[in-house]
C-alpha positions in Angstrom: 6.3 28.1 -3.5 3.7 27.3 -0.5 4.7 26.0 2.7 1.7 24.4 4.2 2.5 23.9 7.9 -1.6 22.5 8.5 -2.0 19.2 6.4 -5.8 19.4 6.4 -7.4 16.9 3.8 -8.1 19.9 1.5 -4.5 20.6 1.6 -3.2 17.3 0.7 -6.1 17.1 -2.2 -4.4 20.3 -3.6 -1.1 18.7 -3.6 -2.1 15.9 -5.2 -3.6 18.0 -8.1 -0.4 19.9 -8.0 1.6 16.9 -8.4 -0.9 15.4 -11.7 -0.2 19.3 -13.1 3.5 18.4 -13.0 4.8 20.3 -10.4 6.7 19.0 -7.0 5.3 18.4 -3.6 7.9 17.6 -0.9 6.3 15.9 1.8 6.9 13.7 5.0 7.5 10.0 5.3 8.6 8.0 8.4 12.7 7.9 7.1 13.0 12.2 5.8 11.1 14.4 3.9 10.5 13.1 -0.2 10.4 15.3 -3.2 7.5 14.3 -5.0 6.5 14.2 -8.7 4.2 12.3 -10.8 6.0 9.1 -11.9 5.0 8.5 -15.0 5.9 12.7 -16.1 9.3 12.8 -17.9 8.9 16.4 -17.7 8.2 16.4 -13.7 10.7 14.1 -13.1 13.2 16.2 -15.0 12.2 19.0 -12.5 13.1 16.5 -9.5 16.6 16.0 -10.9 17.1 19.7 -12.2 16.2 20.8 -8.4 18.0 18.3 -6.4 21.2 18.8 -9.5 20.9 14.9 -9.2 23.3 12.6 -12.2 20.1 11.5 -14.7 21.3 7.9 -14.0 20.5 7.6 -10.6 17.2 6.2 -10.5 14.0 7.1 -8.3 11.7 5.3 -5.7 8.2 4.8 -6.8 5.7 5.5 -4.0 2.6 3.7 -4.3 0.0 3.6 -1.9 -0.3 -0.2 -1.0 0.9 -3.4 -2.1 -2.1 -3.3 -4.9 0.5 -1.0 -6.5 2.9 -3.6 -7.0 1.6 -4.7 -10.6 1.2 -1.1 -11.7 5.1 -0.9 -11.9 6.7 -4.2 -11.6 7.3 -7.3 -14.0 7.6 -10.9 -12.4 8.6 -10.8 -8.9 9.8 -14.0 -6.7 7.6 -14.7 -3.8 9.7 -13.8 -1.0 9.5 -9.8 -2.4 5.5 -10.1 -2.0 6.3 -11.6 1.6 8.6 -8.7 2.7 5.7 -6.2 1.2 3.2 -7.7 3.0 5.6 -7.8 6.2 7.0 -4.7 6.1 4.6 -2.3 4.0 3.7 0.4 4.8 7.1 0.9 6.5 10.9 1.5 5.8 11.8 -1.0 3.2 12.2 -0.2 -0.5 11.7 -3.2 -2.6 14.0 -3.5 -6.5 12.2 -5.4 -8.4 12.5 -5.9 -12.2 10.4 -3.7 -14.0 7.0 -3.4 -15.8 6.1 -1.0 -18.8 5.2 2.0 -16.9 8.4 2.0 -14.8 10.0 4.1 -17.9 14.1 5.0 -18.2 13.8 8.5 -16.9 12.4 6.7 -13.5 14.7 3.7 -13.4 17.8 5.7 -15.0 18.1 3.2 -17.6 17.9 -0.1 -15.4 15.8 -2.7 -15.9 14.8 -2.5 -12.2 12.4 0.0 -10.4 12.6 0.6 -6.4 8.8 0.8 -4.7 7.6 2.0 -1.4 4.9 2.3 0.3 5.4 5.0 3.3 4.1 4.9 6.7 3.0 8.1 7.3 -0.4 9.1 6.9 0.3 12.6 5.0 2.5 10.5 2.7 -0.4 7.8 2.0 -2.9 10.6 2.0 -1.2 12.0 -0.7 -0.6 9.1 -2.6 -4.5 7.9 -2.4 -5.4 11.6 -3.6 -3.2 11.2 -6.1 -4.5 8.0 -7.4 -7.8 9.3 -7.2 -6.8 12.2 -9.1 -5.6 9.8 -12.1 -2.1 9.3 -10.9 -0.6 5.7 -10.2 2.8 6.3 -8.3 4.6 9.0 -7.0 8.9 9.3 -7.6 10.6 10.9 -4.7 14.3 10.8 -3.2 15.1 12.9 -0.6 14.1 16.8 -0.7 17.8 17.9 -0.5 20.3 18.8 -3.2 22.2 15.7 -4.1 24.7 14.4 -2.1 23.7 16.6 0.9 22.0 15.8 4.5 18.7 14.1 3.9 16.0 16.7 5.3 13.7 15.0 8.5 11.4 18.5 8.8 10.0 21.1 6.6 12.0 23.8 7.5 15.3 22.0 6.3 13.3 21.5 3.3 12.7 25.0 2.5 16.2 26.2 3.8 17.7 23.8 1.1 15.8 24.1 -1.5 13.3 26.9 -1.9 15.7 28.9 -4.3 15.3 25.9 -6.9 11.5 25.7 -6.6 8.7 27.2 -8.4 5.5 29.2 -7.1 3.3 26.5 -8.1 5.4 23.5 -6.2 4.4 22.9 -2.6 6.2 21.6 1.1 3.8 19.7 3.1 4.4 19.8 6.6 3.6 16.8 8.9 6.4 17.1 11.3 9.6 15.5 12.6 10.2 12.4 10.4 10.4 9.7 13.4 12.9 7.0 12.1 15.6 9.3 10.9 17.0 7.7 8.2 16.2 6.2 5.0 14.4 3.0 3.9 16.5 -0.4 3.5 16.8 -1.1 0.0 16.1 -4.5 -0.9 17.2 -6.2 -4.6 14.6 -8.5 -4.9 15.8 -10.0 -8.8 17.3 -12.8 -7.6 16.7 -16.4 -5.7 17.4 -14.6 -2.5 17.2 -10.8 -1.2 20.5 -8.9 -1.1 20.5 -5.7 1.0 21.4 -2.8 -1.4 21.1 0.1 1.7 20.5 -0.9 5.0 18.0 1.0 7.0 15.6 0.2 9.9 14.3 -3.4 8.1 17.5 -5.4 9.0 18.4 -8.6 7.5 17.7 -10.5 10.9 14.2 -9.2 10.0 13.9 -10.2 6.5 15.2 -13.4 7.3 12.4 -13.6 10.2 10.1 -13.0 7.3 11.7 -14.7 4.6 13.5 -17.5 5.8 16.0 -16.5 3.5 19.5 -14.7 4.6 20.3 -11.3 3.2 23.0 -10.0 2.9 24.8 -7.3 1.4 26.7 -8.1 -2.2 30.0 -8.2 -2.5 29.3 -6.4 -6.2 26.2 -5.3 -8.0 25.5 -3.7 -11.2 22.2 -2.1 -9.6 22.5 1.7 -9.0 20.3 2.6 -6.0 20.3 6.1 -3.9 22.5 6.5 -1.3 25.3 4.2 -2.7 28.0 6.5 -3.6 31.3 6.5 -1.0 30.6 10.4 -0.7 26.9 10.9 0.5 24.6 12.7 3.3 27.9 15.5 3.4 27.1 18.4 5.5 29.5 21.4 4.8 31.4 21.0 8.1 34.0 18.2 7.9 32.7 14.9 9.6 35.4 13.2 12.1 34.2 9.9 12.9 35.4 8.5 16.5 37.8 11.0 17.2 38.7 13.4 20.3 36.7 16.4 20.2 38.7 19.3 20.1 37.1 23.5 21.8 35.5 24.9 18.6 34.4 21.4 17.5 30.5 20.0 17.2 29.7 16.4 18.7 27.4 14.0 18.3 27.9 11.3 21.2 25.3 8.9 23.0 24.3 10.7 26.1 26.7 9.2 28.7 29.7 10.6 26.7 30.2 13.9 28.6 31.1 17.0 26.5 34.7 18.5 26.6 34.9 21.7 27.7 34.6 24.2 24.4 32.9 21.6 22.5 29.4 22.2 21.0 27.2 19.7 21.9 24.9 18.7 18.6 23.2 15.7 19.8 22.9 13.2 23.2 21.3 10.4 22.1 19.8 7.8 24.5 18.8 5.2 22.4 19.8 3.7 18.9 16.2 4.7 17.5 17.1 8.3 19.1 20.3 8.1 17.2 18.8 7.7 14.1 16.1 10.0 14.5 18.2 12.8 15.7 21.7 12.5 13.5 20.8 14.5 10.3 19.2 17.3 12.2 22.2 17.6 14.0 24.8 17.8 11.1 22.7 20.4 9.7 22.9 22.0 12.9 26.1 22.5 12.8 26.3 24.2 9.4 23.8 26.4 10.5 26.1 27.0 13.5 29.2 27.5 10.9 30.4 24.6 12.9 33.6 23.4 10.7 34.6 20.3 12.1 31.9 17.6 13.5 33.3 14.8 15.5 30.6 12.0 15.7 31.4 8.5 18.0 29.4 5.9 16.3 27.3 3.3 18.0 28.1 0.1 17.8 26.0 -3.3 17.0 24.2 -4.5 14.4 20.5 -3.4 12.9 19.7 0.1 12.7 23.0 0.6 14.1 24.9 -0.6 10.7 22.5 1.6 8.9 23.8 5.1 11.4 27.2 3.7 10.8 26.8 3.4 6.7 25.2 6.8 6.5 27.9 8.4 9.1 31.2 6.8 6.5 29.7 8.6 3.5 29.3 11.5 5.3 32.6 11.8 6.1 34.5 10.3 2.7 36.9 12.4 1.5 
């Protein structure tokens, strides 16, 4: 396994060649780090599942370089999906659409839909473009961590968690810390109106402003997507929400909240954006320090705050 901290044009080109040869490449995006493979290679994609310990029926998101790549992977899609892609790509938005012939069962988890995204990160976009030059069409990439664990927001976290599972030919690209810090919004675009399957930085209000359509979370859905299990994003430490921290506990709370005596402060975000950006690194820090209990005071409000609460609810689920 190679850890490449200086992502020059040459190293990104080498990573694209490695992907086309069937190897895995962990790479930065603006949300979290992804573990990438050639989305058309059943063998390479199988290694993602093996490396993550991920159930085979959990679909993967295909990362493409631009809106032009939609036709490679999708069947018929509604006009509002094109509008969302035009307004929010590159960016933290995944569109679930009816799949085309290129999207095989090993990508979709056997479903008739596929998730597509154009990431807003120069290294990720550069990798995709070089991969396309090498003959590829899309990079399948879930978060670069073991299944159910906390998503990595820097390259060191990827190495710490996955190094023992990666092969010598695999590569980790270091692009610095992720700027958003929580996974992309996932929107079901298979119906007459959009439905939010996973909240993120692209909010319901933003979707409505873009499309003129109200985007809600469905009461129930048959579509399986990443991060939809009750228990997910979980550190080894026990996560307790909106409680009083005791001596020896870790604490994640807005900066105006004082730290009680004997409590280990893990993060003091000043803004909602800072909260999202720091959350996963703080949870990982608790495990590094051997902390058994992490108390998290959740942010209020809609939009990104709701996405943060969604991740915390799943991380604290027992």
